[in-house]
N, C-alpha and C positions, 0 to 999 in steps of 0.2 A: 323499273317503276311499276307499281301495280296499276291495273286497268281501272279506270273510273267507271262505275256502273251507269249504263245508259247515257253516257256522255262521250264526246270526242274531244281530243286535245287540239287546240289551235293557238295561233299567235304565240309561238315559242321564241323566247329570247335567252341566249346563253352568253355568259361573260365570266372572266376570271378576275377574282379579287382576293388579294392576300394569299395567293397560291392555291385557292380553292375554286372549283368550277361551280357556278350557280346557274340553275335553269329555272326560269319563270314561265308559266303558261296560263292561258285562259281556257275555259271549257266552252265548247260550242253546244247549242247555237246561240245562247243568250249571254255568254261571258259572265255567268253567275258565280264562278269560283276562280280564284287565282291560286295556282299551285307554286310552291317554292321548294326546290330540291337542291342538295349540295353534294359534291363529291370531291375527293382528292385525287382520284385516278381515272375517272370517267367509266369505271366498271361497277363500283359500289356506290349506291346513292342512298341518301337518307332524306326523308321529307321534313321540312321545317314548317312551323305554323305561319 
């Protein structure tokens, strides 16, 4: 995953749905962004809107 500029990742949730790994995270300190990433192998990730 690319590093978010001037922000830290916090509150990470990971789960599997339909054979794909989904990762959701909030940015710190103000939780102003929710990130969503998906992977089929936990090595190659793509960001979703």
